[in-house]
MDAnalysis code that builds the backbone (N, CA, C; Angstrom):
import MDAnalysis as mda
import numpy as np

u = mda.Universe.empty(252, n_residues=84, atom_resindex=np.repeat(np.arange(84), 3), trajectory=True)
u.add_TopologyAttr("name", ["N", "CA", "C"] * 84)
u.add_TopologyAttr("resid", np.arange(1, 85))
u.add_TopologyAttr("resname", ["MET", "PRO", "LYS", "PRO", "GLN", "LYS", "PRO", "ASP", "TYR", "GLU", "THR", "LYS", "ASN", "VAL", "ARG", "PHE", "THR", "GLU", "HIS", "GLN", "PRO", "PRO", "LYS", "SER", "GLN", "ASP", "ALA", "LYS", "GLU", "LEU", "GLU", "ASP", "ILE", "ILE", "LEU", "LYS", "MET", "HIS", "ASN", "LEU", "THR", "VAL", "ARG", "ASP", "PRO", "LYS", "TYR", "ALA", "VAL", "LEU", "TYR", "VAL", "THR", "LEU", "GLY", "LEU", "ARG", "PHE", "LEU", "SER", "THR", "ALA", "ASN", "PRO", "PHE", "PRO", "PRO", "PRO", "GLU", "LEU", "VAL", "PRO", "ALA", "ALA", "ASN", "HIS", "GLN", "PRO", "GLN", "GLN", "THR", "LEU", "TYR", "LEU"])
u.atoms.positions = np.array([
    [58.291, 34.667, -33.930],
    [57.638, 33.423, -33.647],
    [56.193, 33.690, -33.230],
    [55.229, 33.020, -33.883],
    [53.824, 33.272, -33.546],
    [53.453, 32.632, -32.204],
    [52.487, 33.272, -31.527],
    [52.007, 32.748, -30.248],
    [51.166, 31.498, -30.491],
    [51.300, 30.479, -29.605],
    [50.450, 29.296, -29.777],
    [48.994, 29.644, -29.492],
    [48.113, 29.014, -30.220],
    [46.682, 29.273, -30.031],
    [46.210, 28.664, -28.719],
    [45.277, 29.377, -28.102],
    [44.673, 28.889, -26.875],
    [43.671, 27.792, -27.237],
    [43.625, 26.682, -26.470],
    [42.667, 25.623, -26.816],
    [41.230, 26.097, -26.639],
    [40.327, 25.437, -27.325],
    [38.911, 25.774, -27.251],
    [38.233, 25.200, -26.007],
    [38.949, 24.465, -25.250],
    [38.362, 23.855, -24.064],
    [39.275, 24.076, -22.869],
    [38.711, 23.901, -21.714],
    [39.472, 24.064, -20.480],
    [38.996, 22.997, -19.498],
    [39.920, 22.378, -18.805],
    [39.536, 21.353, -17.835],
    [39.534, 21.944, -16.431],
    [38.618, 21.432, -15.607],
    [38.516, 21.873, -14.221],
    [38.307, 20.647, -13.347],
    [38.797, 20.712, -12.122],
    [38.515, 19.669, -11.150],
    [37.214, 20.004, -10.444],
    [36.333, 19.032, -10.400],
    [35.031, 19.231, -9.777],
    [34.834, 18.140, -8.734],
    [34.319, 18.503, -7.577],
    [34.010, 17.524, -6.531],
    [32.523, 17.551, -6.256],
    [31.960, 16.366, -6.159],
    [30.544, 16.244, -5.852],
    [30.393, 15.864, -4.383],
    [29.397, 16.426, -3.753],
    [29.163, 16.056, -2.367],
    [28.674, 14.615, -2.330],
    [29.122, 13.889, -1.318],
    [28.712, 12.496, -1.200],
    [27.326, 12.448, -0.577],
    [26.439, 11.774, -1.229],
    [25.100, 11.581, -0.693],
    [24.528, 10.300, -1.269],
    [23.599, 9.730, -0.549],
    [22.946, 8.517, -1.012],
    [21.907, 8.899, -2.050],
    [21.881, 8.170, -3.148],
    [20.840, 8.463, -4.131],
    [19.469, 8.133, -3.543],
    [18.455, 8.831, -3.947],
    [17.125, 8.531, -3.405],
    [16.703, 7.110, -3.768],
    [16.066, 6.451, -2.822],
    [15.623, 5.079, -3.048],
    [14.390, 5.083, -3.934],
    [14.309, 4.055, -4.734],
    [13.110, 3.928, -5.553],
    [11.942, 3.584, -4.637],
    [10.751, 3.789, -5.113],
    [9.550, 3.504, -4.321],
    [9.493, 2.022, -3.953],
    [9.865, 1.140, -4.883],
    [9.856, -0.293, -4.607],
    [10.854, -0.651, -3.509],
    [12.041, -0.093, -3.578],
    [13.056, -0.385, -2.564],
    [12.608, 0.092, -1.197],
    [11.973, 1.250, -1.142],
    [11.479, 1.786, 0.125],
    [10.378, 0.896, 0.686],
    [9.461, 0.469, -0.170],
    [8.363, -0.394, 0.263],
    [8.896, -1.736, 0.769],
    [9.865, -2.307, 0.052],
    [10.470, -3.571, 0.464],
    [11.153, -3.428, 1.821],
    [11.907, -2.360, 1.991],
    [12.586, -2.112, 3.260],
    [11.581, -1.966, 4.402],
    [10.503, -1.241, 4.179],
    [9.477, -1.055, 5.211],
    [8.862, -2.387, 5.637],
    [8.543, -3.234, 4.668],
    [7.942, -4.533, 4.986],
    [8.906, -5.389, 5.799],
    [10.148, -5.451, 5.364],
    [11.139, -6.283, 6.061],
    [11.386, -5.782, 7.481],
    [11.468, -4.477, 7.658],
    [11.679, -3.931, 9.003],
    [10.497, -4.228, 9.922],
    [9.285, -4.202, 9.374],
    [8.110, -4.530, 10.181],
    [8.105, -6.010, 10.555],
    [8.517, -6.884, 9.634],
    [8.526, -8.324, 9.888],
    [9.585, -8.709, 10.921],
    [10.640, -7.941, 10.986],
    [11.797, -8.270, 11.832],
    [11.420, -8.467, 13.299],
    [10.511, -7.686, 13.816],
    [10.161, -7.740, 15.237],
    [8.956, -8.620, 15.543],
    [8.453, -9.354, 14.555],
    [7.264, -10.180, 14.754],
    [7.638, -11.657, 14.763],
    [6.834, -12.460, 15.435],
    [7.021, -13.909, 15.388],
    [6.238, -14.467, 14.209],
    [6.567, -15.694, 13.815],
    [5.877, -16.304, 12.680],
    [4.432, -16.660, 13.031],
    [4.070, -16.591, 14.306],
    [2.689, -16.865, 14.720],
    [1.835, -15.599, 14.796],
    [2.441, -14.463, 14.637],
    [1.718, -13.190, 14.694],
    [0.929, -12.998, 13.405],
    [-0.369, -12.708, 13.507],
    [-1.169, -12.490, 12.282],
    [-0.618, -11.356, 11.412],
    [-0.001, -10.349, 12.032],
    [0.587, -9.246, 11.245],
    [1.738, -9.772, 10.376],
    [2.495, -10.726, 10.921],
    [3.587, -11.330, 10.156],
    [3.024, -12.028, 8.915],
    [1.920, -12.752, 9.093],
    [1.298, -13.461, 7.969],
    [0.875, -12.479, 6.879],
    [0.292, -11.370, 7.285],
    [-0.150, -10.364, 6.305],
    [1.059, -9.790, 5.566],
    [2.109, -9.460, 6.304],
    [3.312, -8.901, 5.668],
    [3.990, -9.936, 4.775],
    [3.997, -11.195, 5.206],
    [4.604, -12.270, 4.420],
    [3.888, -12.436, 3.083],
    [2.564, -12.430, 3.131],
    [1.781, -12.559, 1.896],
    [1.985, -11.325, 1.015],
    [2.000, -10.155, 1.621],
    [2.254, -8.924, 0.861],
    [3.615, -8.991, 0.183],
    [4.608, -9.446, 0.932],
    [5.959, -9.577, 0.388],
    [5.970, -10.576, -0.771],
    [5.277, -11.698, -0.594],
    [5.238, -12.716, -1.639],
    [4.523, -12.251, -2.897],
    [3.474, -11.485, -2.725],
    [2.733, -10.993, -3.896],
    [3.469, -9.864, -4.590],
    [4.082, -9.005, -3.812],
    [4.731, -7.812, -4.367],
    [6.163, -8.083, -4.826],
    [6.897, -8.898, -4.040],
    [8.306, -9.177, -4.317],
    [8.534, -10.683, -4.157],
    [8.055, -11.475, -5.091],
    [8.016, -12.924, -4.962],
    [9.369, -13.536, -4.609],
    [10.424, -13.173, -5.294],
    [11.731, -13.795, -5.049],
    [12.306, -13.407, -3.693],
    [11.819, -12.333, -3.109],
    [12.337, -11.869, -1.828],
    [11.746, -12.636, -0.654],
    [10.581, -13.223, -0.811],
    [9.917, -13.910, 0.296],
    [10.584, -15.231, 0.653],
    [11.340, -15.831, -0.254],
    [11.933, -17.143, -0.018],
    [12.792, -17.251, 1.239],
    [13.638, -16.302, 1.575],
    [14.486, -16.480, 2.759],
    [13.735, -16.380, 4.094],
    [12.516, -15.903, 4.083],
    [11.774, -15.714, 5.314],
    [10.983, -16.971, 5.658],
    [10.958, -17.332, 6.939],
    [10.154, -18.498, 7.310],
    [8.676, -18.204, 7.101],
    [7.931, -19.192, 6.642],
    [6.499, -18.971, 6.425],
    [5.781, -18.796, 7.759],
    [4.679, -18.080, 7.747],
    [3.931, -17.906, 8.993],
    [3.291, -19.223, 9.419],
    [3.157, -19.379, 10.714],
    [2.457, -20.540, 11.258],
    [1.048, -20.083, 11.599],
    [0.095, -20.647, 10.918],
    [-1.291, -20.271, 11.140],
    [-1.842, -21.096, 12.294],
    [-2.195, -20.439, 13.361],
    [-2.725, -21.118, 14.540],
    [-4.238, -21.182, 14.394],
    [-4.813, -22.387, 14.439],
    [-6.258, -22.511, 14.268],
    [-7.026, -21.900, 15.435],
    [-8.225, -21.450, 15.147],
    [-9.069, -20.857, 16.178],
    [-9.501, -21.903, 17.191],
    [-9.822, -23.106, 16.743],
    [-10.210, -24.193, 17.639],
    [-9.017, -25.130, 17.820],
    [-8.879, -25.713, 18.986],
    [-7.726, -26.554, 19.280],
    [-7.761, -27.914, 18.598],
    [-8.877, -28.323, 18.027],
    [-8.972, -29.648, 17.432],
    [-8.437, -29.713, 16.003],
    [-8.122, -28.586, 15.385],
    [-7.605, -28.581, 14.023],
    [-6.080, -28.631, 14.039],
    [-5.462, -29.333, 13.082],
    [-3.991, -29.373, 13.037],
    [-3.417, -28.014, 12.621],
    [-2.187, -27.795, 13.037],
    [-1.498, -26.542, 12.706],
    [-1.206, -26.518, 11.209],
    [-1.347, -25.358, 10.596],
    [-1.108, -25.195, 9.176],
    [0.034, -24.216, 8.966],
    [0.728, -24.394, 7.861],
    [1.783, -23.477, 7.479],
    [1.491, -22.966, 6.084],
    [1.676, -21.683, 5.874],
    [1.410, -21.061, 4.581],
    [2.711, -20.963, 3.800],
    [2.747, -21.553, 2.615],
    [3.929, -21.485, 1.741],
    [3.579, -20.723, 0.479],
    [4.495, -19.885, 0.042],
    [4.308, -19.165, -1.230],
    [5.178, -19.771, -2.283],
])
């Protein structure tokens, strides 16, 4: 009786270490902006700058955030709100 031929392939069990894939540059930038906005009030000028940056860079992402309240320099002007 002839010996059976050995297959041309061999299977092995392989395990990959679990790690988070590197974030894309856009995802990192978005995360940085949101984390900076988190600790600011809507009256903070830094919030307004980040809000506009978010709206220009990631338009659909700015919608859930409240718009900044622009406080006028003189008290006789009405309060304005910036909407994107």
